[in-house]
C-alpha positions, 0 to 999 in steps of 0.5 A: 406286706406291700400290695404291689410287689417289686421284681424289677427296679429302675435306678435313676442316677447316683454314684453310690452303690449301696442301694443297688447292692441291697436291691440285688441282694433282695433278688430284684432285677436292677436297671440303671439309668444315669450319666457315664461319669457316674458309672463305676465297675461296681455298678456294672457288677450289680446291674442287669442292664444300664442305659448311659448318657453324657449328661442326664437331665430330668426331662431326658430321664423322664422321656427315656424311662417312659419309652424304656418301660414300654419295651423293658417294663420295671415296677418302680423308679428309685433313687437314694440320692437328692439329685434325682428324687423329683424325676424318679417320682415323676417317672412313677407318677407318669407310669402309674407305679406305686410309690410315694405320691408325687406331691409328697416328694415335691413338698419334701424337695421344695422347702417353701412348698413344704411349709405351705403344705404343713401350714394347716397341720398339727406340726409345730409352727415355724414362722416363714414366708416365701421371698421374691423381692427384697421388700418381702424380706424386709417385711418378714424381718419387721414382723419376726425380728432378728436373727432370721434364716434365708434359704433357697426353696430348692437348695441342698447340701446347706448351700446358700443358707444365710443367717441374717442378724441385723439391718446391715446384713438385711440390706445385702441379704437379697443379693442374688435372689433371682428366681429359679425355674424349678421353684417357679414351676411348682408355684413357689418363690425361689427363696424362703425366710424363716425364724431362727430356731434356737436349740440342739439339732437332730435328725430322725431316721425312719422307714415307712410301710403303707403310711406307718412310720418306723423310727430307726435312729436319732442322729445328733448333728453339729454345724458351723457358723454357715449352717453346714453340717460338720459332724453327726453321732448315733445315738443322739445324746438325748433323754427318752422324753426328748426322743418321744417328742422328736419321734412324734413330731417326725411322724406328724410331719411325714403323715401330713406330707403324705409319705407312704413308704421307704426311708426318710431323713427328717431334721428338727431343732429341739427348741424351748417350745418343743421340736420344730421342723427344719426340713425332711427328705424322702431318702436316707440321710447323707454324710454316712448316716446310713452307715452310722445307723447300721453300726450303732442302731443295727438297722440296714436302711437300704436292706429294709427298703428293698425287703419291703418293696420285694414283699418281705417283712421289715420287722427284722431283728436289729442289734447294734454292733457298738454303742456309738458311731460318729463322723466328723469333717475337716474344715481347713483354713482358706488358701492354696494347699501346699502340703497335706499330711496325717491321713495314715495317722488318722486312719490308725487312731483309736476307733477309726473305721475310715479317714480321708482327705478330699483336697490335694496339693495345688487346690484352693481351699475356700470357706466351708459354706456347703457340704461340698466345701468340706476337706476331709472326714473321719468315721469312728466307733466307740463304746458310746456316743461320747467316745465315738465322737471323741475318737472321730474329732481326735482323728480329724485333728491329725489331718493337716492341710497346710495353706498359703493365703490367697493374694487378693491382688 
């Protein structure tokens, strides 16, 4: 049982309501602090109080939360999304509220800081270097060879990740390597270079209680040539021995970073040297991974979180609903969208639980270089991972986005 029971929680930002509903179902008082544009009718139905601003900056959220706590006390600041993880941790730290330590959340949010913290830990070695200038990138390439990965220290959604394969690409690799305030404030470079890891990629979904890390599911991941995720399936199609390797490395990572409680989403590549960490997050996985885990592993990640916080047991029975669940994303050709079809056909396809297009006629479709650039999605189930993945991909194939090439003139 948690030593400090949560009865009232401040949610910081976020458009999704699943975590809000879980907190409400656990009997907690729910206070919401966010921007007006994120607030929906569902939010209003789930919260006891809401404080809204035209825009919610991290500094504003911190100042307001501290002042609010003096007149409307809450036991924890929480968020389930990437954008507000750091400020929620800062609020808890400022008010002395029991949660994951600020240094653990900071290290998970900053990839350069994460590598620095893990350098002397038992975590599998990944060659990396903080990059401030072009010369440092060239030095890393000389020492480690090609290909290499260049990524923002504080990036998210696979945005601005670059695979550099040769000296020609290296010469242009530092274009836009301007320092960013967040990274500099934490004493790290704005960019990180890493060795390119060969192998299949997975994520390990966990829930931690008092520093003990429970494995909930293994997710198999699929990416395009720009390292953007285009599909996930639960359970991952791996052996029991491979599961053990991934689970052990994940627990070592979370312990070394100081993660104490709540959900985490840890991405690893299974290389010939064993599992190697890509990154970790002190939040549930995105891209509907929470739903995939609920369907195919039987764990309600949000429910576990608020059971723990409210003092209830987390060793609840779990039973998968089906043998496999998968999500696959549409990546259309670049150009001006002239027609979209197939949404109804995809929705009625075998095993499909949800299908949608995220572009409309008149939109300009760009190359998929971040999660926000994807053009549609299908979530499907099956008797096993193979059939779920097949159903999702077949249904995505029924989503059609017709485009006209963009005239460069």
